[in-house]
N, C-alpha and C positions, 0 to 999 in steps of 0.2 A: 348343627351336628347331630343333635339326638335323631333326627330324622335318615340320617346317612347321606346329606346329599352331598357333603364334600368328600371328596375320593381322592383326588391327586395329593401329594406333596406339596405340590408347589401350592395350593391353596392354604393348605394352614400356614406355610410359611409367609407367602404374602399375608395372611392376616398379622402374625406375628410381626412382620416388619412393617406394617402400617402402623400397628400399636406402639410398635418401640419408638416412632415417631413424635408422639405426646403423652406415654405413659412411662411413671416415675419405674424403677427397678421392680418394686413393692405388686404394685399393680401388674407389671406384666408378668409377675410370677404367677399371679393369679389367674392370669388368662391361659397361659401355658400350662398349668395345673387344670383345667377346664379341658383344653383341647386333647390333654393328653389321656383323660379319664374317659375319652369319649374314642377312643382307637388309633389317635393318633401317635407317628415314631417318635417318643419320647427321646431316645439315645441320640436319632439324626438331628432335631430339633434343638437339641442343648447342645452339641457340637458345633451348630449355627448360630447360635444365639444366646451360648453362654456370657457373652462379653453384657449386651444389653441386660440380661436377667439379673447379673450381679452387679449393675451401673453404680445401685446405693452404699455398695460397701467398698466398690474400687477407689473410692474417693479418699477412703481412709485404712485400708488394707492393702496388703500386696494380693496381686492377681491370682495366686493360690488359694489364699486367706478366703478371699471375696468369693472365689466358687464355692469355697468349703460351707460359706455360710448361705450363700443363695442355694445349694443344694437341701443343708438342713432344715430352709423355709420352706420347700418345696415338700422334702419327707412328712414334715410337720402337716401339711395340709393331707397329706395321701393318707395318713395313717388314721384318723378316724373313717375313714372308707373303707379299712381294711387292706389297703396297699400299702406298697414301701417303696424303694429307691430299684430294690432288686427285680421287685416283679413289673416295673415300669422299664427295666435296662439301662436305667442311670447308673454312673459312678456313686457306689457305696460310701458313704464318709463316717467317720465315728462323732457318735452324737453322745453326750454324756449324758444329757436331759433325760426326763419318763415322761410318760403321757400322764400320772398324778402331779410331777412337777410344774408342768407346761398348764395344764387346769388349774392349777393352786395360784399361778401368777397369771394366769389369764384375765380376771376379774379384778376391778379396784373395790375391796370392801367400804369405801368411803363413797363411792360413788352409788352400789347398790342400797347403804343405808340413807341416802339423799331419796332415792326413788322409792323407799320403804315410807318415808316423811311424808313425800309427796301426796303418794297416791292412797294410803291407809283412811285418811279421813274421804276419802270419794269413794271407800266402798259402804255395801249397804251391810244391815247387820246379817242378812242372809249369806251374803260371800263370806265375811268377817268368820260365822260360825263353820265354813268350811275349812279357811284358813288356820284358825285356831284349832281345829281337829286334827289337821296334818302335821301341824307344827308339835301338839302332844304326843302324836305316835311316833318322830322324830327324836323327842327327848325321851321319851320311856320304850328303853330299850327291851324291856319286859314285858310290853304290851302284845298281846297275842295275835290280835287281828290288827294288821298295819298294811293292808292293802284298799285302795279307795278307786271308786269310781264318781265323776262329777256329772252329771246327768242334768241336761237343760236345752231348751228350744235355743233356735240360735238367737242372738242379739241377749242373751241372760249374762254375759261377762264371765263366760269360762275361760276364755285367755286373759283378761284380767285378772281373775284368780290365780292362774297359774304363775303368771308374770310377778305377781305380788309374792309369791309363794319362792321363787325362785331368788328375787331380790334379797327377801329376808333372811334365807338361807343362806347367800354369797357373802350379806354384810356379814355375818357370823364367822366367816371362812371356811365355811361347809363344800362342800362337792355336791353339785345337783347336774345328773346328766338329762337334759333337755331332748325329748326323740318325739316325733310324728311319725304315721301312717306315709303322710305322703310328703314330698320336698316342700311344696307350698305350703302346708300346715306349718312345716319345721321354721320356715321363715319366722312365722310370727313370735318365736321365742328367740332370747340371747343365746348363739350358742347353738341353736336346734339342729337338727341332724337327724335324718330317715331312721326309725328303729331299727332297720334291717341293716343300713350300717354300722350302726353304732354297737349291736349285737352281733353281728354278721349272720342274722336270721338266713335260712333257706328260701329261697323264691318260691319253689314248689311246696304245695300246704297238702298236698296227698298223704303225705308219710308221718302220722303223728310222732312217731319214735325220730324222725332225723333231727340230727344233731346241730349245735350253733357252730360256727368255725373258731369258736374263740377258746384255746388252751387254756388249764390250769394256771401255768407257770407265765403266761406273756403279760407285756406291760398293760394290755386292755382289761385283763382278769385283777389285774390290781386297781386300775382305775375303779371298776365297778366295785370291787370290796371295798374301796374306800368311801365310794359314795354315799352321801347321808339320804339323798332322796333321787327318786328315778321317776319322770313324769313322761309319761306316752298320752299324746294328742291326737281326737281323733281314731280312738282305739276301736270304736265299733265298726271300722273300715274293715279289720283286720280280720282274718279268717281265726278261728277260737283255736287252730292246730299250731298258729305262729305264735297265740298267748301262751299255750299249753307248753313248746318250744322252750320259750323266754323261761318258761317258770321253773321248769327240770334244770335248765343248763344254769340259771342263777343258784338252784340248789346244790347242782354239782360243784361250781365255782367258790361259792361261800362257804361249801362246807356244812351246812344249816339244812336240816328236814323243812324248817317252815315255809309256808307258801313265798314264792321267790327270793329264796334261800335269807329269809327275815328282812329285805330290804324293805324300807317305806315306798312302796311304789302307788303313785297318782294317775289313775286312767281317766281320760275324760272323751267327750262325744256327745252325739244326740243320735238316739237308734231312730231319728226320725228322717233323718239324711239318707245319705249313701249306706248300703248294705254291704256286706262281705261279695265280690263279683264272683259269682258261679255260671262259667260259660254254659249255656244251655241247660242251665239248671232251673227244677222249679221252686215255687214259693216254699215248696217243705225242704227242699236242699239249703235254699238261703238260709230259713230259719235255723238248720241245722250247723249252717256255719257258724252263725252268730256267735259273738261273745256270749250271750246269755244262755246259748247252750253247752258250756265249759262246765268241767267239774269245777270251776274255779269260783263261776257264778255267786254260790251261798254263800261264801266265806266272804267275800268281798264288801266293804261297805258302804253304801250307797248314799252319795249327797247329794240332791237336788236343786238346781238354782229355778224358780218359779217366774220371778220377776224380769220381764223382759226388758230392757232398759234400752236398747239400742234405737227402738221405736216406739216408746213410751209415751210420747208426744200424739200419737194415731193410735188409741185404744182399740180401735174398731178393727184396723187392720192388724195389728197385734193378735188379735182374738183371732182373727179368721188364719191367719199365718198357722197360729196352733192349733186352730179345730184341724186343719189340712192335715197338719202332721201325725195328727192323732186319729185322722181317718174319721172325723165326725161330721163332716160334709157330704151330704147326701149328693150323689151322684146322676148325671143325666145323660140316657141312652144317644149318640149321636155316628149312627152307621154300626160298625162294629166294635165302636171306641166307648166305654163309659168317662165323663168328661167332667169336671167339676164346674158349676155354676160360679163367673167370678163377682156375681152382684155388682158393686158401683163399680167396678175395676173395668175400663174402657176395653172390649175386645171385639172380634171380628172372626168371622169364618171365612174369610175372600180371601186367597193368596193378593191377588191384586190390588185390595183395600190396605190390606200389610203395609205392602211395597209402597205404594202412594203417602201411607201416613208416616214411614220412617224416611224413605228416601224421595221424597217431592221434585218436581222439576227442578225449583230453584237449589236444594240442596246438591242433586246430583253436578249442577254447573258451578260448586263452590267445593274445591278439594277438602280445605281445611273443614268445614261441616262433615263431610261424609265420612273423615276420620274419627269424628266424634260420635259417631253413629254405628250401632251393629244388631243384627238380628239374633237371636239366642233360637236353638232347637235342639232337641235332645237326640237327633241321629242325622248323620253325615249324609243319607239320603236325600232328606227335608232339603238341609242346609245347600246341597247341591242345584237341585229345583229351584231355590230361591236366587243364588248366585246368578243361574243363566238368565233369569228373567230381570236381577237386575241390570247386569253387564248388555243386555241385549237394548236395555234403555236408554245406556250411555253413546252418545255420535261418536263415529269414526271406525274404521277398518279394524277386524279382530285379529291379531298377530297368533298364529297359532306356532307354539313351540314342542318339540318332539322330544320323547327321551332316546339317545343312543345306547340302547341296549344291549347288549355281548357278555358271553360267557367266558372264564378264565378258562385256560388248560387243565384239564384234570387227570391225573396220573391214577390210574386204577380201572375198572370193569366197568364203569361206565364213562362214556364218552361224551362230553358236555357239548361240545361241538355239533353234535347230533340235536339240539335241542333246537326248532326253527323260530324264527324270530316273533312270530305271531304269538307262540306262548307266553314269552316275556313280555310283550307289549300289552297282552292282555291281564299280564298281574295288576292286583288293584285291590289293596287292603289295608287296615289302619298302619301307618307308619312308612307307606308307600306312595309318593306322588304318582299321579296317573301318567299314563303314557303321553296324552295329549294335555299341556296346560296352555288357554287362551288368556290373551292378553289386549287391552286395548290402552293407547296413551291417552293419559286425562288430558282434555283441552281445555279445562278451566283452570284458574287459579296462574300461579305465576312457575312453580316447580315442575310442571307436565309431567309428573311420576306415571310409571305405567298402573293401570288398574287389573288386578288379575281376578280368575273366576271368584276367589271367595273374599272377594272387597276388598284385597290388602296387595301388597307388593312381594308378598312370598306364596313360593306353589302351596295348593292345596294337599290335607292328608290324602282325603280316597274321594273323589270327582269323577263319578264314570259320565264320559263322553263319548257316544256312537262311533266308530271308527267310517261305519258306513255313512252316515250323514255328513262327515267331512271330507267324504271323496275316497277314502282309504289311506291307508299308510304308507302305501306304496310312491304316493305323489307328495312328502312332506313339504313343508319348507324349508328354507335353508338354515333355518335355526335350531342348533341341537343343544341338548343340556343332558346332566348324567344322574340318575338313582340308581336308588341299590334298596331290594328289599331287607 
């Protein structure tokens, strides 16, 4: 859905229709929420599937009440993402609950207390000192500096500390807002959500004075005011302007001039990992966009975790990874690139040797083994080259699927119908599958699943195949698919 591969209404309808055969009302509503967040026509799908979507309520309530409760559940899913039923074109219903009330009853203090008892003995002295410092700041409302940054290499237990803090506060009935810079990182926290969704931060970071989308009288503003602790994981990935916008917004919402409106805020992350992404930016531009360049950095209390726990049984490897992250490993010139010698780690500079190691002949003949292996690369260009080699090693004929590109009629000065198909077919960038997708039927194993150029059964994001090499698009095979820029 995120790639825009689902175009027709029937595709969304088929997905919900199939899911309705085995999903309960609650699970089906979660799928419904997912598809409408990616652009599916919510009102049309609701009218078609409102029966299955409210099935769990229909057994004990009349039809109208069942629809009402189902819509309330969908609205509760939309609210954390800054949306509501009205925004999606769905029928509005009266909901007497508030965001604060829903958050208060969302977590069971007894379950949180058991989690605290289970994990506290497992924490190191270093981790416990961080937890105690944050708890002290939460309880001391007169404390001046209440913003923390937990820094530590990968594997030092930052997530464990944050989850322990969350459980400890919720065991006391306090409200904790768990956010992260990415959706993947947010999954590491109970009730986690991206910071942009929670605080409705602007996606564009060029304007440091841009406002967030939360008004002072809204339920979201009330939830923030009632929160005892705000967590932002993987904060170093975000642009400093985004952090500054949140600081200014919280000051306005809480009507307090202290940093972040006087809230206890815990930022966490590792500056050795992914920095803010600046398109075509220099090293100086990236440093300027970093959290360390923010005017808030001097007043943030820094807490460091140094003991690597995840790979503590292999101290040599842990030491090597830490040295790489801190740029203490001498590099070796290899052509135009500066590479890091891997020491005792096996390596090769030959693409053929790499493929023979990961996908030898006995693996390529076994579908189950192929699904458990992968080659990672920093660029899509390299992955495309590797995919091409691997696909050529698999026996069988290539099936080429061409996209059916077209332009919708446009009312205005520009006539989209004048755009030639060659131009549409040449579109290839992140988020848009290429015009030609090559597949092979897997002859090994029992399922016979197709093998794509990307080594799986999904279209690749960016994979360039020369149309001249394939004989030109004017004589495509009879199979077609749709795609969207």
